Each structure stands twice: as C-alpha cells, then as structure tokens.
C-alpha positions as CSV (number, residue, x, y, z in Angstrom):
1,M,44.9,17.7,283.6
2,K,46.3,14.8,286.1
3,R,44.1,13.7,288.8
4,S,45.0,15.0,292.9
5,H,45.1,12.1,295.2
6,F,44.5,13.8,298.3
7,V,40.9,12.8,298.3
8,L,42.1,8.8,298.9
9,V,42.6,9.6,302.6
10,M,41.1,13.1,303.0
11,A,37.8,12.6,302.0
12,L,37.6,9.0,300.8
13,A,34.0,10.4,299.7
14,S,35.8,10.9,296.4
15,L,37.6,7.5,296.4
16,F,40.7,8.9,294.4
17,A,38.1,11.3,293.0
18,S,38.0,11.7,289.0
19,G,35.5,10.7,286.1
20,C,31.8,11.9,286.7
21,S,29.3,12.3,289.7
22,G,27.8,8.8,289.8
23,G,24.5,10.0,290.8
24,A,25.4,10.5,294.2
25,D,25.5,14.6,294.1
26,V,23.8,17.2,292.4
27,P,25.9,20.3,292.0
28,P,24.6,23.7,291.3
29,G,25.1,25.4,287.9
30,P,28.0,27.5,287.5
31,P,27.5,30.6,288.9
32,A,27.2,32.5,285.6
33,S,26.7,31.0,281.9
34,G,30.1,29.3,282.0
35,N,32.0,31.8,280.0
36,A,32.7,34.6,282.4
37,P,32.2,35.3,286.6
38,P,29.4,36.8,288.4
39,S,30.1,40.6,288.6
40,Q,31.6,41.8,292.0
41,P,32.0,45.3,293.0
42,G,35.9,46.2,292.9
43,Q,36.5,43.7,290.2
44,S,36.8,45.4,286.7
45,G,38.3,43.1,284.5
46,N,42.1,41.7,284.0
47,A,44.8,42.9,285.4
48,S,48.4,42.5,284.4
49,P,50.9,41.1,286.7
50,S,53.3,42.9,288.2
51,Q,56.7,42.5,285.8
52,V,58.8,40.1,287.8
53,E,61.6,37.6,287.5
54,T,59.8,34.3,286.5
55,K,60.6,31.4,289.2
56,S,60.2,27.7,288.3
57,V,59.0,25.0,290.3
58,W,61.1,21.8,290.7
59,P,59.5,19.1,288.9
60,E,59.3,17.0,291.7
61,Y,56.9,19.6,292.8
62,R,54.1,18.7,290.5
63,T,54.4,15.1,291.2
64,L,54.2,15.8,295.1
65,A,51.0,18.5,294.7
66,T,49.0,16.4,292.4
67,H,49.0,13.5,294.5
68,V,49.2,15.2,298.1
69,G,47.0,18.3,297.1
70,Q,43.2,18.7,296.4
71,E,42.3,18.5,293.1
72,L,40.5,21.2,291.0
73,K,38.6,20.2,288.2
74,P,37.0,22.1,285.0
75,G,33.4,20.8,285.8
76,M,31.1,20.0,288.3
77,A,29.8,16.6,286.9
78,D,34.2,15.7,286.8
79,F,33.5,14.4,290.4
80,R,32.6,11.0,290.7
81,N,31.9,8.2,294.0
82,N,31.5,5.4,292.4
83,K,34.9,3.6,291.6
84,S,35.5,0.2,292.3
85,L,37.6,-1.0,295.6
86,T,39.8,-2.6,292.8
87,D,40.3,0.7,291.3
88,V,40.7,2.6,294.6
89,V,43.3,0.4,296.0
90,A,45.3,0.1,292.4
91,E,45.5,3.5,292.0
92,G,46.3,4.0,296.0
93,H,49.5,1.8,295.4
94,A,50.5,3.6,292.3
95,V,50.6,7.2,294.2
96,V,52.8,5.4,297.0
97,L,54.9,4.1,294.5
98,D,55.3,7.7,292.7
99,L,55.7,9.6,296.2
100,R,58.3,7.1,296.7
101,K,60.5,8.1,294.0
102,I,60.4,11.6,294.6
103,N,64.1,12.5,295.4
104,S,64.7,16.6,295.3
105,G,67.1,19.0,295.8
106,D,64.6,20.5,298.3
107,G,64.3,18.7,301.5
108,E,60.8,19.8,302.6
109,I,59.7,18.3,298.9
110,N,61.4,15.4,300.1
111,Y,59.8,15.6,303.8
112,I,56.3,16.4,302.3
113,A,56.5,13.3,300.1
114,S,57.5,11.0,302.9
115,Q,54.7,11.8,305.1
116,G,52.2,11.6,302.5
117,A,53.1,7.9,301.4
118,A,53.3,6.8,304.7
119,A,49.8,8.1,305.3
120,Y,48.4,6.7,301.8
121,A,50.3,3.2,302.2
122,E,48.5,3.1,305.8
123,A,45.2,4.2,304.3
124,V,45.5,1.6,301.8
125,R,46.6,-1.4,303.8
126,R,43.7,-0.4,305.9
127,M,40.9,-0.5,303.4
128,E,42.5,-4.0,302.2
129,R,42.3,-5.4,305.5
130,I,38.8,-4.0,306.5
131,N,37.6,-5.4,303.0
132,A,39.0,-9.0,304.1
133,L,37.8,-9.7,307.5
134,P,35.2,-11.6,307.9
135,K,31.4,-9.9,308.6
136,P,28.1,-11.7,309.6
137,P,26.0,-12.6,306.8
138,S,23.6,-10.5,307.7
139,T,25.8,-7.0,307.5
140,G,28.4,-8.4,305.1
141,S,26.5,-7.0,301.5
142,L,25.8,-4.3,303.6
143,L,29.5,-3.4,304.5
144,A,30.8,-3.9,301.1
145,E,27.9,-2.1,299.2
146,S,28.8,0.9,301.3
147,F,32.5,0.4,301.0
148,V,32.6,0.7,297.4
149,H,29.6,3.3,296.7
150,G,29.3,4.9,300.2
151,L,26.8,6.7,301.7
152,Y,27.0,10.4,299.4
153,G,30.2,8.1,298.5
154,N,31.6,8.5,302.3
155,V,33.2,5.3,302.8
156,Y,33.7,6.0,306.7
157,A,29.5,6.3,306.8
158,G,29.4,3.2,305.4
159,Y,32.1,1.3,307.5
160,A,30.2,3.4,310.8
161,L,27.0,1.4,309.7
162,G,28.6,-1.7,309.5
163,V,30.1,-1.3,312.7
164,D,26.6,-0.5,314.1
165,A,25.3,-3.5,312.5
166,T,27.8,-5.9,314.1
167,N,27.6,-4.4,317.8
168,K,31.0,-2.4,316.8
169,Q,32.9,-5.5,315.9
170,K,36.2,-5.3,317.7
171,A,38.5,-6.2,314.9
172,I,36.6,-3.8,312.0
173,L,36.7,-1.0,314.8
174,D,40.5,-1.3,315.1
175,E,41.1,-0.9,311.7
176,L,38.5,2.0,311.3
177,T,40.6,3.8,313.7
178,G,43.7,3.4,312.3
179,L,42.3,4.4,309.0
180,M,40.9,7.6,310.5
181,A,44.2,8.3,311.9
182,S,45.9,8.0,308.3
183,V,43.1,10.7,307.2
184,E,44.5,12.8,309.9
185,K,48.2,12.3,308.7
186,A,47.3,13.0,305.2
187,D,45.5,16.3,306.2
188,A,48.5,17.3,307.8
189,A,50.7,16.6,304.9
190,H,48.4,18.2,302.1
191,L,48.9,21.4,304.6
192,L,52.3,22.1,303.8
193,L,52.5,22.6,300.1
194,P,51.9,26.4,300.3
195,R,55.3,26.0,302.7
196,V,56.6,25.1,299.0
197,A,54.8,26.8,296.9
198,E,55.2,30.4,298.1
199,R,59.1,30.2,297.6
200,Y,58.4,29.5,293.9
201,A,55.6,32.1,293.4
202,A,55.6,35.6,292.3
203,P,55.1,38.3,294.6
204,L,51.4,39.2,295.0
205,S,49.6,41.3,292.6
206,T,46.2,43.5,293.0
207,N,43.7,40.9,291.8
208,D,41.1,43.4,289.9
209,G,39.0,41.1,288.8
210,R,41.7,38.5,287.4
211,V,40.6,35.6,289.4
212,A,37.0,35.3,290.9
213,L,35.5,33.2,293.4
214,N,32.0,32.1,294.1
215,F,30.7,29.2,296.6
216,D,27.5,27.4,297.4
217,E,26.9,25.8,300.5
218,S,25.2,22.4,301.0
219,W,21.3,22.5,301.5
220,N,18.6,20.2,302.6
221,A,17.8,19.8,298.6
222,W,21.6,20.3,298.0
223,G,24.4,18.1,299.4
224,P,26.3,17.1,300.9
225,H,29.0,18.7,299.8
226,D,29.9,22.5,299.7
227,W,31.5,24.0,296.1
228,C,33.7,26.3,295.1
229,G,34.3,27.7,291.6
230,F,37.4,29.9,290.8
231,Y,37.3,31.9,287.6
232,N,40.7,33.0,285.7
233,S,39.5,35.8,283.2
234,G,43.0,36.4,282.2
235,D,45.8,34.5,280.7
236,D,46.7,31.0,281.0
237,I,48.3,30.0,284.5
238,E,50.8,27.3,285.2
239,D,51.9,25.2,288.2
240,C,49.0,26.8,290.2
241,T,48.8,26.2,294.1
242,V,45.6,27.6,295.6
243,V,45.3,27.8,299.2
244,V,41.6,28.2,300.6
245,E,40.3,29.0,303.8
246,I,36.8,28.9,304.8
247,K,35.3,30.8,307.9
248,G,32.4,29.9,309.6
249,A,30.0,32.5,311.3
250,G,30.6,30.7,314.5
251,G,34.5,31.6,313.9
252,Q,35.2,28.1,313.1
253,T,37.9,27.8,310.3
254,R,38.6,25.0,307.6
255,K,41.9,25.4,305.1
256,N,42.4,23.5,301.8
257,V,44.9,23.6,299.2
258,H,44.8,22.7,295.9
259,F,47.1,22.2,292.5
260,V,46.3,22.4,288.9
261,R,49.2,22.0,286.5
262,Q,47.6,24.4,284.1
263,W,44.7,26.7,284.4
264,P,43.2,27.9,280.9
265,R,42.5,31.5,280.1
266,K,39.1,32.5,280.8
267,S,37.6,29.1,282.5
268,W,36.5,27.9,285.6
269,L,37.8,25.1,288.1
270,Y,36.0,23.9,290.6
271,A,36.5,22.0,293.8
272,R,34.1,20.1,296.2
273,Y,34.1,20.2,300.1
274,D,33.1,17.1,301.7
275,P,31.3,17.6,305.3
276,G,32.9,14.5,307.0
277,T,31.1,11.7,308.9
278,T,30.8,11.3,312.4
279,V,32.0,8.5,314.1
280,G,31.1,8.5,317.9
281,D,32.1,11.8,319.2
282,R,34.7,12.4,316.2
283,V,34.2,14.1,312.5
284,F,36.5,12.8,310.2
285,G,37.3,14.0,306.5
286,R,35.9,17.3,306.9
287,M,36.7,19.8,304.5
288,T,34.3,22.9,305.2
289,V,32.7,24.6,307.9
290,L,29.1,25.0,309.1
291,D,27.3,28.1,308.0
292,V,30.1,29.8,305.8
293,A,30.7,33.5,305.9
294,S,33.9,33.9,304.0
295,V,36.3,32.3,301.9
296,D,40.0,33.9,301.3
297,A,42.0,32.4,298.7
298,R,45.6,32.7,297.6
299,V,46.9,31.9,294.0
300,L,50.3,31.1,294.0
301,S,52.4,30.6,290.6
302,P,55.6,31.1,289.4
303,K,54.3,34.0,286.8
304,F,51.7,35.4,288.8
305,S,50.1,35.2,292.5
306,T,47.1,37.2,294.0
307,E,44.8,36.9,296.8
308,V,40.9,36.6,296.4
309,H,38.6,37.9,299.7
310,Y,34.8,36.5,299.1
311,L,31.7,37.4,301.5
312,Y,29.0,35.0,301.4
313,S,26.3,37.2,302.7
314,E,22.8,36.4,303.5
315,A,21.2,37.6,300.5
316,E,23.4,35.3,298.2
317,K,22.6,32.5,300.3
318,A,18.6,33.3,299.7
319,R,19.6,33.5,296.2
320,D,21.2,30.4,295.8
321,I,18.3,28.7,297.8
322,K,15.9,30.4,295.3
323,D,17.8,29.0,292.3
324,R,18.1,25.6,293.5
325,I,14.7,25.2,294.3
326,E,13.8,26.1,290.8
327,Q,15.9,23.4,290.0
328,V,14.7,21.1,292.1
329,K,10.9,21.4,291.3
330,P,10.5,19.5,288.4
331,H,12.2,16.5,290.3
332,I,9.8,16.5,292.9
333,T,6.4,15.6,291.7
334,F,3.1,15.2,293.3
335,R,-0.3,13.2,292.5
336,V,-3.4,12.7,294.1
337,R,-5.4,9.5,294.7
338,N,-8.2,8.5,296.9
339,S,-7.9,7.1,300.4
340,G,-7.1,3.3,300.6
341,L,-10.6,2.8,302.4
342,G,-12.1,4.4,299.2
343,A,-13.1,8.0,297.8
344,K,-15.6,8.6,300.4
345,F,-12.8,8.5,303.2
346,G,-10.9,11.4,301.5
347,K,-8.1,11.6,299.6
348,V,-4.0,11.1,300.1
349,L,-1.5,13.5,298.3
350,V,1.6,11.5,297.3
351,L,5.3,13.2,297.0
352,E,7.6,11.4,295.0
353,N,11.5,12.4,294.9
354,K,12.9,11.5,291.4
355,L,16.1,13.3,292.3
356,K,19.2,11.0,292.5
357,H,19.8,12.1,295.9
358,P,17.9,12.5,299.4
359,V,16.3,15.4,300.4
360,Y,16.3,16.9,304.0
361,K,13.5,18.4,306.1
362,V,10.7,18.1,304.0
363,G,7.3,20.1,305.7
364,V,3.9,20.0,304.7
365,R,1.3,22.3,305.9
366,V,-2.4,21.3,305.3
367,T,-5.2,24.0,305.5
368,S,-9.2,23.5,304.8
369,A,-10.6,25.6,302.3
370,G,-12.3,27.8,305.0
371,G,-8.7,28.4,306.4
372,A,-8.8,26.0,309.5
373,A,-5.2,24.1,310.0
374,V,-5.7,20.8,309.2
375,G,-2.0,19.5,310.3
376,D,1.8,20.2,309.9
377,F,4.3,17.3,309.0
378,V,7.8,17.2,308.9
379,K,10.0,14.4,307.2
380,P,13.4,14.4,308.2
381,T,14.7,12.3,305.3
382,F,13.1,12.2,301.8
383,D,15.0,9.1,300.2
384,S,15.6,9.2,296.4
385,G,13.2,7.3,294.5
386,G,10.9,7.3,297.4
387,T,7.3,8.5,298.1
388,M,5.8,10.6,300.9
389,D,2.2,10.7,302.0
390,V,0.0,13.0,303.1
391,G,-3.1,12.0,304.8
392,S,-4.7,10.9,308.2
393,L,-1.5,9.2,309.1
394,Q,0.4,12.6,308.7
395,V,-2.3,15.3,309.5
396,S,-5.5,15.2,311.4
397,R,-7.5,13.6,308.5
398,N,-7.2,12.7,304.7
399,L,-7.4,15.3,302.4
400,L,-11.2,17.1,301.1
401,A,-11.5,19.1,298.2
402,G,-10.6,22.5,298.6
403,D,-7.8,21.8,301.0
404,T,-4.6,23.7,300.7
405,V,-1.6,21.9,300.6
406,T,1.7,23.5,301.2
407,V,5.4,22.0,300.9
408,W,8.5,23.4,302.1
409,I,12.3,22.0,301.9
410,G,13.6,23.7,305.2
411,E,12.3,27.4,305.2
412,A,12.2,27.3,301.7
413,L,8.6,27.1,299.7
414,L,8.5,24.5,297.0
415,L,5.0,24.2,296.2
416,T,1.1,24.9,297.0
417,T,-1.5,23.0,295.6
418,T,-5.3,22.9,296.0
419,I,-6.8,19.5,296.4
420,P,-9.4,19.1,293.6
C-alpha cells in the first residue's frame, strides 16, 4: 500500500506519515477484536453492490490521490512521528516530481496536481530555509529537536516554541507564516479530490453493514489525535476514495479526503486526525473538531459506493473513556514515601507516569480517616516519565495513615488508595 503525502503540509505532525508510532501517541485499540466491526443497529451484514457498469479511474488519479489525499493505514501503530528532517525533505522533493509528471486527459486531475505540487514545493522550501536560519545557541538545539520530533510530532508547535524563545525572531516568523500558507493551499487541493472521484464512482448503494465506522476522540490521557476506523465486511474495494465529514456539537465541521489503492475484504483501515497547533490567534493543521457529535463518510470506488452515518453518543464516549482508563492504569503507578523531614512529619504519595505521552488534568482529593477534607490538587500536565507528589505542598498537610487519596483524569476515576 502506497503512502499518502497530504500530511506533509496539512499536519506536519506525521512528517509524511509512514512506519510506526514512534511512541508519541498511544491510540486506542480496535473497536472490536480486529476481525469484525462493532454491532450497529440496522447493519445486518454484507450487501451486494448494485449491478452497474464498472468504470475505471485514470491511472493519473491514483498517483494524485496517493500524494494529495490523506492516508489510511491497516493498523494504528503504523503511524509515526519520528522521521528525520533529511528523509522528510527528500520525500517532499520526490512527491513534487511525481505530481509535476502528471499529464492527464482529465483537466481537473491536472489542475489539482499543479496546485498540490506548488503547495508541497513551497512547504519543503520553507522547511529548508527555517532549518538553515541562524538561531541563538540557547534555542538552536530546542528548535532543531522540535523540528524533527515535534511536540507530539507537530512541527508547528516546535516552531512556535522556537519563535517564543527567540522573541519572535523576524526571519523565522516570516518563514513560518509562509509555511502555514502552504498548509492551507494543500488543504484546499486535497478537498478537490471528490470532484474527480465522483465521476468514476459507482452509484451509491445501500450500506446494510458492508462498511462500518468507529470514532475515538482524543481525551486527557489519550491524545492528541482523534482516530477513525473503517471496516470493510465485504469483498476487496479498489481505487477507494473516502470522504469524511466530522461535525461537532457546536455546529463546526471538518472534511477530510482519503485514498487507498486496495482495501482488503474483512479488514480495518484507520485515519489519524491531528488537532492542529495554535500560533498567535490562528490554528493550523487542524483535521478534526472539538466535541465530535457525528461522522458521515462516503465511500467512492468504481465497483462499489455507499454512505455511512455515525452518531458519537455521550454513552459511547463514556464507554471509550472507561476502556482507556483500564488501559492507562498499569502505566500510572504510585508509591508512598516518608516526608523528606522524616517519618514523624507524615508521608507523601508519589505518582509516576510511565506512558510514552503526557496526561492532562490529573486531579487528586485527599480525605482523612474520619472523612474530613484535607485538600484538592490538579496538575494540568503530567509529563511522560515524570512524577507527581501529593503532600503538604499540594494539599493542607502531609499524608497520615488512614487518609484516602482519590485520583482522576479529567472527570474519570483512575484510582483510590488508603495510606498505610
């Protein structure tokens, strides 16, 4: 399966996304065992597509959609963030060359290819120039590291940190502004793909469970990406364009367009949606919305096309969080130690984050053996590999035998323990 390179400029978080996760993001497990989709009312199993004349897509569309469309991968762990800058730039040049070679009899294919090539060429040029710009010694290493690895793989955030550290050095800021403009141009180009796909697609058929969809929203202990899984319970689907529209509870929407050359029968494909990064008063590279309420998808291919409608209910969100808490628990450990001043001054509970990503909004409540409140404390960001003390600096006093300590992530209960 070929890579999609839309992520080069749309969400640099993936840095031409390919390979494995690189430890920056821990996705939820498949919504079912990986062999079948979750049961959904009204989806009773396979459905045969209507008997229609089979069309064929232009070969050039495959090249175009592979590079300009967003990717779908067979496993969540197949996404990675840790490609080197050299690899990113080299692949970027290769993509530009492929797009510039497109000379189709379909004028729309040629136009989208030209827009994509221009956007990617500009993005690569801006990346090379930012990397080459002189930086103060105190921030140079920070910016270089952020560029390659990113904050959750997000290059924008790394640049933003570098800009802040250098008091918004004008040369860097100017290049960053140009890079973000190329992101918007690439986004616009990728949204044009359905204009071509629709002309080569079979008429829409009733879904009847042939394609199922499952969505997992990011959460305080699970992020920063949203994930969407698609299950094909029927035959192989070739030259498949998937148009996804995500709607938030507040009415905001986001559309993403994916392409896969071959979608094997009875298999899952996954999409990873980046939250974007705020730079000044703007958000760049955002591929999802806040508080997702529903997801609509159109599957377009020459032999089979259909629609999927998915409601992301509060009950399902609660189930997702419950499942994630169970997966997180083994990786957030705790121990009790004596106060640094000695055992007679009480005890301190120490939490340790052994996950490969931060956890957000970790709240603690301590009550005495008699039920009296000792204090509450919230740590906004609990970094990977970090520790979190609960003692007199966080609540009203050090802990005593019989105290109860309750820990939440957001509003979800993580653990309760009694101090020995």
